[in-house]
N, C-alpha and C positions, 0 to 999 in steps of 0.2 A: 396782316396785307404785307406788306414790305418782305415778312420773312418767307412767304409765300411765292410772290411774285420772283424773289431770289432765289429757292428752290427750283421752281420751275426753270427759270433763266439755266442756273447751273444744269437741269436733270437733260432740257433741249442743246446745251452746248456739248455735253459728255455725249450725249448720240450724234450730234452732228460729225464729234471727233472719231466714233470707232467706225460710222457709216464711211464716212470719210477716207477714212487709213483703209477700207474694204476695196470700196471703188479705185483707190490707188494704185494699190495692189492687184488685184483681182485681173485675171486675162482680158483680151480684148472682146467686144462683143461678140464679134463672130464668131470667136472660138466660146465664149462663155456660153451662146446659145445655143451652139453644133455638138457640146460636149452634157449638155445639160449643168454646167457649172454649178454648183453650191457650196455656201459656207456657214458653218451653225445650222445648216438646214435651210436657207434661205437662198434662193435663185439672183441673179441681176437685178432682173426689174424691182424685187421685194428689197431692194438693198438700196436701188437706186429711189424707190418711193418714199422710204424710210428716212431718207437723208434729205429728199424736198420738203416730206411735210414736219421734219423737225425743226428743217431751216425755218419754214416758215413760223414756227411755234415761236424759234429763237429770235425774231424779228419781232414777233408780236409780245414779247413778252421784254423784250430789250427794250425796244420805245415804251412799255410800260413802267417799266426802271428807270427810265430815261425822265420820265413824267414826273415820280414820285422824288426822284432825287435832280430835279432841275434847277434848284438852286445852289446845293453842291457844285455842281458840274458848270454853272455860268461862273461860279467862284474858280475853278480849274483853269475857266479860260480867261478871265480877268488877269489884264497886269495887276501888281504893283508897285506904288509908289510912283500914280501917273500912267505907267504905262498901258498902251493899249490890250497889248495882248500878253497872257504871260508866257515865261520862258518856256516853261512843260508844253506847252500850247503848242508853240513854234516848234520845238525840238520833234514834238510827234507828229506834227502836221511834215515834217521835214522825210521823215522815216519812212511815213505813209507814203507819200509821194512819190519817194524814191523805189520804195516797190512798188510801186507799180506801174512807174516807164521802166524800171528794168524789166520787171516779169512783161510788159508790152514788148519791149525792144527785144527781150531772149538775152539779156545779158548775164554773164556770169556775175554773182554767184546763180542767180535766179532762174538761170536758163536749168542749171543742176537739178533742180526737183523734178520737173517731168522728165529729165534725162534720165535720170535714177529711175521712175516709176515707169518708164518706159523697158527699160531693162529688166524688171522685173516681172514685168507682164509678160514680155517675152520668155521669161523662163519656165512658164508654165507646159508642163505635157500638151505637145499638140497631136489629135487625132489622126488614125491613120489615112481616113479619108478625108477632103476638106469638102466644104459643099460647094453643090455645082451651081450656084448663083448667092448674090446676097440674100441672108435671110430666108431662107430655102425652107426653115423650121416650119414656116408660115406655109408652106405651099401643100395645096392639097394634094391625098396620095394619088389621085388619078394625075395630076403634072407631075408628080416626082416620077410615075413609072411612065411617062412620057420621056423625059430627060435620062433616064437607063435604059430606052430601047425598050421594054416590054410593055403588052395591053393591061390597062388598072383594073381587067377581070384575074388576069393573071396574077397581080402584082397584091391583090388580096387575096389570092388563094393561099401564096407562098409565104408569106406573113401570119393567116392563119393557122398553113401546117407547120409551122414554127412556135406555135404555141402565144403569137402575138394576137390580142383583144383589137379587133377595127368594126366601129360602128358602120362606114359607110367611105365610099369613093371622096367624099367630100371633106372626108374628116384631116385636120392638119396633121402635118407631121409630128409636131410637138405636141400637141393632145395626144397621140396615140404611145410619143414616147413615155409620156406621164404618165398616163392609162395602166402602162407595162412594166412601171416603174423600172424604164431604161433610159435611153437618150435618142435625139435626133439622128445621132452620128450612125448609131448602133444597127436602126430599123433602113438607114440609106445603104448602108453594107451590105445587108442583107437583099435588097433588092438589085445593088450592084452587081452580085454573086450571081446572081442568075441573070444577068442582060447578057443577051446571044453578042454582043461586042466585048466582053470583058475587060471593058477599060475602065480602069480606076483615075475617077476625074479626079482631076487637081487644079485648084487656082490658084501655085505658087506665082508670086510675083504678082495678082493683083490684089492691090488694096481698099479696103472697105472701109467707110465711117461704123463709127460705132454705134 
């Protein structure tokens, strides 16, 4: 049983580490969704789900591991020669508290971690046309058509003439892109090119939450 728990804990930690690194370096959510970003065949939501599920598994097996090794852990905490707490426990507690406080207050060197991650995220190639609104990939086709200034029926015809398969005007841009092995950005560019205004919509300077 101990071997099983230890191995499950190790594999959960490994999965958390891999998914955590991917989420750390991946582009911002608005770019990832709009461009259909993938890594090793998985999109942002799939990596998020993997990280979350294995996080719960690691907590579960971690608690189980603590229960099985409780006596050893108590010995690590207890001090020797009459001391209330061991030096190792005090030192590890100080380190953990210091990291927590430094991270919360955004102090160096802890602040370098998110700053470096932000630099990596910003290195990813940006789409030629930014989304017209936050999470525009979730908009139905008829709403996207309105945003570019054409009728829903014309939008449907334009896409079908370009060989894009569309089930209905209520189908979301993301689903259309997935079904046609392309990106929401590409679908939007096709519709935008037919706009009578000929405006290349951009949201430069506007900040969205991931």
